[in-house]
N, C-alpha and C positions, 0 to 999 in steps of 0.2 A: 504494500500500500504506500502510495506516495502523496506528498503534499505540494501544492502549487500556489505561488503568491502572485497576485496582480491587483494593484490598487487596494492593497490591504485586505484582499479577499483570499482566504485560504480554503481550498476545496479538497475533498478526498478523492483519490484515484485508485483504481486497481492497477496492478503492475503491467497490464496490457494497454493502459492508457485511457480507459473509460472513466468518465467523470461520474461520481456517485452522488454529489451533494449540491451542485450548482442550482440556485433558485430560478424557476421559470420566469419570475417577474423581474429578474435582474438585480434584486436586492443583494447587498454585500454582507457577508458574515465570515467569521473565522471558525473553522472546524479543526479539531485536534483531539489527542488522547484516545484515538480509536483502538478498539480491541476486539478481536474475533471471538465468537462463541466457540467452545471446544468442539462442537460438531461441524464447524466451518460454514454454517448457513447464515449467520447474522453478525452484524457489527453494531457496537454501541460506541458513541462518540459524544464529545461535548461541543456545543455550537453556541455562538453569540447571536444567533438570528433574532432573538427577542430583546437583545441589549444586555443580556446576562448569560452566564454559562449554564445551559440546560442540557440534559442528556437526551439523545435521540437514538432510536432503534431503527436500523435499516435491515430489512429481510431480503437477502439476495435470491431467495426462491420465488419472490413475487416482485413485480414492477409496480411501484407506487410511491406515495409520499412517505418519507420517514416518520415514524411514530414518536411524538414527543412524550418522554417518560416522566419528566419533572418540570415543575412550573412555579417553584417557590420564588416570589419576587424579592425576597430578602437574602437569597443564597445563590451560590454557584455550585454546580455539582461536578466533581472531579474524581479521577482515579477509579473508574468503574472496574470491577473484577467479576468475572463470570463464575457461577457455581459449576461444578463438573458436569451436571446434567443439562447445561445450557438453558435452563428454565428460570433461573433466578440471578439477581445481581446484588452486589454490595458496592457502595460508593461513599465518597466523602462529600458531605455538605459543608461548604465553606461560607461562614458568615462573619460579620464584624465582631461577634462575641466568641468565636472559636470554631473549630472544625470537628464534626462528629460523623459517626458512621450510620448509614441507613441501608436497609434491605428492601428490594422489590421482589416479592414472592411470586407474583404472576405478571409476566410481561405483557400479556394481552389486556389486563386490567390493572395498570400500574398504580399502586398506592404505597409510596415509600413509608416505611416505619423506622423510627430511630432505634438503634440498638446500643448506642452510647449517648450520654448526656453530660459529659464532663467539660470543664473549662480547658483552655489550651487547645492543642492540636492532636487529634487522633487521625492517623494517616496510613496509606499504603496497605489496605487490607488484602489478605489472600485467603482463599479457601483451602482446606485440606483436600487431598485427592479423593477421599471418600465422601466429601460434602457434609461432614458432620460438625466441623469446627471452622472458626474464623480466627486468624491471627492478625495482629496489627501493632503499630508503634504508637506511643503516646508520651507527651511531655506534660501531662496535667499535674503531676506531682512537683516537677522542677522544670521550669521553662527552658533551661539550657541543656537539658538531658532527655534523651529518648529511652523509654523502657519498652520491653516486649511483653505483649499480653496475648492470651489465647482464651477463647470462649466457645462453649458448645452452643449450637443454635438454640435460641430460646433461653439460654443460661446467663450466667454472670461472668464477666471477664476475670481471669486469674493471672496474676503477675508471674511471668516466667523468669525474667531477669531485668536488672537495671543497667542503664548506661550501655546501650548496644549501638552498633553501627547500622545506619539505615541502608537497606538494600533497595535501590530504585524500583525493583519489581515487586517489593513486598517481602515479608518473611518467607523463608524457604522451608519446604516440607520434604521429608523423605517420602518415597512413593507409596509406602504402606500406611502413611498418615500417623505413625506412632511417635515420630520425633520432629521437633523443630530444630533447624540448624541456623546458627547465627554467629556473628562476629562481636566479641566483647571489645568495647572501647577502653583499652588498657595499653597505652603506649609503652609503659615500662616492661610489659610482657609481649610487645609487638603484635597486639591485636589478635589474640588466639581465637580459634573456632571452637564452639561448643555445640553439643547435642542435648536437647532437653526432652525427656519423655513427657508427652502430653498428659498422660494419666498421673504423673508425679513430677512436676517441674523441680521439686527439691532434689531429684536424682540427677540433675544436670551434670554432665562430665565433659571435660575438654577432649577434643578430637586431635589425635596426634598426626597432624598434617605435615610436619616437618617444614612448614613455610612461615614467613613473617609478613607483617603488613597486609593482612588478609582483608577481603571485602568482596561485595557483589557475588554472593554465593549463587 
C-alpha cells in the first residue's frame, strides 16, 4: 500500500497503482495509518475528511463508499489493530484530556466502547494471536515512563512491567499467546529482552539473546 501527496491530499493506493480513497467530489483529506485485516479482505485507516481523525473501513470485496466507524467530535482515532478473526478492532482515542483504548465489537454496526479510562497516554494496543487478550503501553502512573499492561477481554488491565521500550507495532506476543516479549529500558544493562507469562506476569524472566541495545521486537 502506498501513499501519494498532492496539494496536501494524501490518498491510499494499492501496490498496483489503484486509488482507494480519493473523494468523488474533489474534497481534500489526509488518509494514513492503514492496516489490513488478517484475512486480507478489508482495510481500516484514519482520515481527516471531516476535519478530524476518524476511522474508516474499506471492504475490498465490494465496491462502494468506505464505512465511517467513528465520529466523536472531541477525539481523533489512531493506531487501529485488528482482532485475529478480522471481526473486531481496538484503537486509541486521542483527546485533549488523554488517550484511551476503545473496542469495536461489530464492524457492521460500529459502537466503540472504552476499555481504559485512565489519565495520560494508553497506546499501541495489540491482540494476542488467540484473540483472548489485549496488551498495550501506558504512562498514566508516571508521564515520563511507559509501562506494559495486559488485559483479558472484558477484564481489568494487569501490570506486566514498568519502564519498557515502546515497540512501534505494539507489544509482541509469542505465537501461542502464552508470553509477552518486551525490551526493558535499562541502559546500565543494555536494554535486555524479557518474556512475561500472561497467566503470571510475576514469573517474568530475561531472555538470553546475547545482544545489547535491543528494540523493535
